[in-house]
C-alpha positions in Angstrom: 26.9 23.3 -12.5 26.9 19.6 -13.3 26.5 18.8 -9.6 23.6 21.3 -9.2 21.9 19.8 -12.3 22.2 16.3 -11.0 20.8 17.3 -7.6 17.9 19.1 -9.3 17.1 16.0 -11.4 17.3 13.7 -8.4 15.1 16.0 -6.3 12.5 16.1 -9.1 12.5 12.3 -9.4 12.1 11.9 -5.6 9.2 14.4 -5.5 7.5 12.6 -8.4 7.9 9.1 -6.9 7.0 10.2 -3.4 3.6 11.4 -4.5 2.5 7.7 -5.2 0.5 8.9 -8.2 -0.2 6.8 -11.2 0.5 8.0 -14.7 -3.2 8.7 -15.3 -3.4 10.8 -12.0 -0.4 12.8 -13.0 -1.8 13.5 -16.5 -5.1 14.6 -15.0 -3.3 17.5 -13.1 -5.9 17.4 -10.4 -8.9 17.0 -12.7 -11.5 14.8 -10.9 -12.5 11.5 -12.5 -15.7 11.9 -14.6 -18.3 9.3 -15.6 -19.4 10.6 -19.0 -18.0 10.9 -22.5 -18.3 14.6 -22.3 -16.3 14.8 -19.1 -13.5 12.8 -20.8 -13.3 15.4 -23.6 -13.1 18.2 -21.0 -10.4 16.4 -19.2 -8.2 16.1 -22.3 -8.6 19.8 -22.9 -7.5 20.4 -19.3 -4.5 18.0 -19.6 -3.1 19.6 -22.8 -3.7 23.1 -21.5 -1.7 22.2 -18.4 1.0 20.7 -20.5 1.2 23.8 -22.7 1.3 26.0 -19.6 4.1 24.0 -18.1 6.1 24.1 -21.3 5.8 27.9 -21.4 6.7 28.0 -17.7 9.8 25.9 -18.3 10.9 28.2 -21.1 10.3 31.3 -19.0 12.1 29.8 -15.9 15.0 28.8 -18.1 15.4 32.3 -19.5 15.2 33.8 -16.0 17.9 31.4 -14.6 20.0 31.8 -17.8 20.0 35.6 -17.4 20.6 35.5 -13.7 23.6 33.1 -14.0 25.3 34.2 -17.2 24.5 37.9 -17.3 25.4 39.0 -13.8 27.2 42.2 -13.2 31.0 41.7 -13.7 33.4 42.6 -11.0 35.3 45.2 -13.1 32.2 46.5 -14.9 31.6 50.2 -15.0 28.6 50.9 -12.8 27.4 53.5 -15.3 27.5 51.1 -18.2 24.1 49.9 -19.3 23.6 46.4 -20.5 22.8 45.7 -24.1 19.5 47.2 -25.1 16.8 45.3 -27.2 14.1 48.0 -27.8 15.0 48.2 -31.5 15.5 44.4 -32.1 12.6 43.9 -34.5 12.9 40.1 -34.8 12.8 39.7 -31.0 9.9 42.1 -30.7 7.9 40.3 -33.4 8.6 37.0 -31.6 7.3 38.4 -28.3 4.1 39.5 -30.0 3.3 36.8 -32.5 4.2 33.8 -30.3 1.6 34.7 -27.5 -1.0 35.5 -30.2 -0.5 32.0 -31.8 -0.8 30.4 -28.4 -4.0 32.2 -27.6 -5.5 31.3 -31.0 -4.7 27.6 -30.5 -6.1 27.5 -27.0 -9.3 29.3 -28.2 -9.7 26.8 -31.0 -9.5 23.7 -28.8 -11.7 25.3 -26.1 -14.4 26.2 -28.7 -14.2 22.7 -30.2 -14.5 21.0 -26.9 -17.4 23.3 -25.8 -19.2 22.5 -29.1 -18.8 18.7 -28.5 -20.0 18.9 -24.9 -23.0 21.0 -25.7 -23.9 19.1 -28.9 -27.4 17.4 -29.1 -28.5 14.5 -31.1 -31.9 14.8 -32.7 -33.1 11.5 -31.4 -31.7 10.7 -27.9 -32.2 7.2 -26.5 -33.7 8.4 -23.2 -35.3 11.7 -22.3 -35.8 12.8 -18.7 -37.9 15.8 -17.6 -36.2 17.2 -14.5 -38.5 19.4 -12.4 -36.9 21.3 -9.5 -39.0 22.7 -6.7 -38.3 24.0 -3.1 -36.6 21.8 -2.0 -36.6 18.6 -4.0 -36.7 17.0 -7.4 -39.1 15.3 -9.8 -38.0 13.0 -12.7 -40.4 12.0 -15.5 -39.6 9.6 -18.4 -41.6 10.8 -21.4 -39.7 8.6 -23.8 -40.6 5.4 -22.0 -43.9 3.4 -21.9 -46.6 4.7 -19.6 -47.3 3.0 -16.3 -50.4 0.8 -15.4 -52.5 4.0 -14.8 -51.6 5.5 -18.2 -49.4 8.1 -16.6 -45.7 8.8 -17.3 -43.2 7.0 -15.1 -42.4 9.5 -12.4 -40.1 9.7 -9.4 -40.7 12.5 -6.8 -38.5 13.2 -3.8 -39.8 13.9 -0.4 -38.6 14.9 3.1 -38.1 11.2 3.9 -36.8 9.9 0.6 -34.0 11.1 -1.7 -35.3 10.7 -5.3 -33.4 8.2 -7.5 -32.8 9.1 -11.1 -32.2 5.7 -12.8 -30.4 5.9 -16.1 -28.8 3.5 -18.6 -25.1 3.3 -19.3 -23.8 3.8 -22.9 -27.0 5.6 -24.1 -27.5 9.2 -25.1 -29.6 10.8 -22.4 -31.4 14.2 -22.7 -32.2 16.2 -19.6 -35.0 18.8 -20.0 -34.9 21.2 -17.0 -37.6 23.3 -15.5 -38.4 24.9 -12.1 -41.8 25.5 -10.5 -40.7 28.4 -8.3 -37.2 30.0 -8.0 -34.0 29.4 -9.8 -32.3 26.1 -9.0 -29.2 24.4 -10.5 -28.9 20.7 -11.7 -25.4 19.5 -10.8 -23.9 16.0 -10.7 -20.2 16.5 -9.8 -19.2 13.3 -11.7 -20.8 14.7 -14.8 -18.5 17.8 -14.7 -21.5 19.7 -15.9 -23.9 22.1 -14.2 -26.9 24.0 -15.6 -29.3 26.5 -13.9 -32.9 25.4 -13.8 -35.3 28.3 -14.5 -39.1 28.7 -14.2 -40.4 29.2 -17.7 -37.1 28.7 -19.4 -38.5 29.6 -22.8 -39.5 33.1 -21.6 -36.0 33.5 -20.2 -34.4 32.6 -23.5 -32.6 29.8 -21.7 -31.2 26.6 -23.2 -32.9 24.3 -20.7 -31.7 21.0 -22.0 -28.4 19.1 -22.4 -27.3 15.6 -23.3 -24.6 13.2 -22.1 -23.6 9.5 -22.2 -22.7 7.8 -18.9 -19.9 5.4 -19.5 -19.8 3.4 -16.2 -22.2 2.0 -13.7 -22.6 3.3 -10.2 -24.3 5.7 -7.8 -23.5 9.5 -8.1 -24.8 12.2 -5.9 -26.7 15.1 -7.4 -27.2 18.5 -5.9 -28.8 21.9 -6.3 -25.9 24.3 -6.9 -28.0 27.6 -6.7 -28.9 29.1 -3.4 -32.7 28.6 -3.5 -33.9 29.1 0.0 -33.8 27.8 3.6 -33.2 24.1 2.8 -31.1 24.5 -0.3 -28.3 22.4 1.3 -30.6 19.4 1.6 -31.9 19.5 -2.0 -30.1 16.4 -3.1 -30.8 13.5 -5.4 -28.9 10.4 -6.7 -28.2 9.2 -10.2 -28.2 5.4 -10.4 -26.5 4.3 -13.6 -27.4 0.7 -14.6 -26.4 -1.5 -17.5 -28.9 -1.2 -20.3 -30.4 -4.7 -19.7 -31.1 -3.8 -16.0 -32.4 -0.4 -17.0 -34.9 -2.0 -19.4 -35.9 -4.4 -16.6 -36.4 -1.4 -14.3 -38.6 0.4 -16.7 -40.6 -2.7 -17.4 -41.2 -3.1 -13.6 -42.2 0.5 -13.3 -45.0 -0.1 -15.8 -46.5 -2.9 -13.6 -48.7 -2.8 -10.6 -47.3 -3.7 -7.2 -49.7 -6.3 -5.7 -48.7 -5.2 -2.2 -49.8 -1.6 -2.7 -52.3 -1.8 -5.7 -50.4 1.0 -7.3 -47.6 1.1 -9.9 -44.1 0.3 -8.6 -42.1 3.2 -7.3 -38.4 3.6 -8.0 -37.4 2.0 -4.7 -39.9 -0.8 -5.0 -38.8 -1.6 -8.5 -35.1 -1.7 -7.6 -35.9 -3.9 -4.5 -37.9 -6.3 -6.7 -35.0 -6.6 -9.2 -32.6 -7.6 -6.5 -29.4 -7.1 -8.5 -27.0 -6.3 -5.7 -25.6 -3.0 -4.8 -26.8 -1.3 -8.0 -30.4 -2.1 -7.0 -30.2 -0.7 -3.5 -33.7 0.7 -3.0 -32.5 3.9 -1.3 -29.8 6.5 -2.0 -26.3 5.5 -0.9 -24.5 8.8 -1.6 -26.7 11.1 0.5 -29.5 10.9 3.1 -32.8 12.6 3.6 -33.2 15.8 5.6 -34.1 15.2 9.3 -37.4 17.0 9.8 -37.4 16.4 13.6 -37.2 19.8 15.1 -36.3 18.4 18.5 -33.3 16.5 17.2 -29.9 17.6 18.6 
């Protein structure tokens, strides 16, 4: 038994080290890396749920192996003799009922607490974005920011040749107000670890059409429609561009000005190109590409 135990421990260490995973990767148990505070809270719920499940699994496996090894049928045992019965062992029966009940209650408590934290909304978010979905693209308006040179809201609209860029600040509370102009769509950024359906007339559907989050690192993150909405559903993508707050303020300020080359307010791509701040200011999407409308393309 000692030799078997040593071999089992050695095999476990080899399997663990051979994966090449860091401590953080192991504790995530396959949970993808998120970029928001809310995603971090969900990740910790997942981690501790997996730890609890593994603990229960180890106990159950241990009991199975213990019973298999130490309670095998004896050579001289009467084949008609029944093993010791436990149907009237009240303490054991109470343990088998109460322990799972406590586990379910604890898991429910932490699940509900995390859900409340993720869905919580501050009364005065730092940035508000109106997200409008339509077949088969996106429009982003900034009602909380200054108007552009024509007195209109700063707006970004996607087209067949341009993936829309949703430029947002890091470290600020952002509210997304969702609405569709036609069928049901779904606003999904995989790195947010959050997805919400986008309805036409959400108030008539009694739908909570807004949510908030706080992005905690800069970068470019692909966004998708996650609801089958028609022929070109698969190409209904956008990109979130998360900038440091100072660059975001510079971006908004540029969007309020007139581009002398066009005589119109700067678009999202024109503003980013003018800022010239490296990869974060790439004037086009880097995580996805526009739909090819050339019907003769092969």
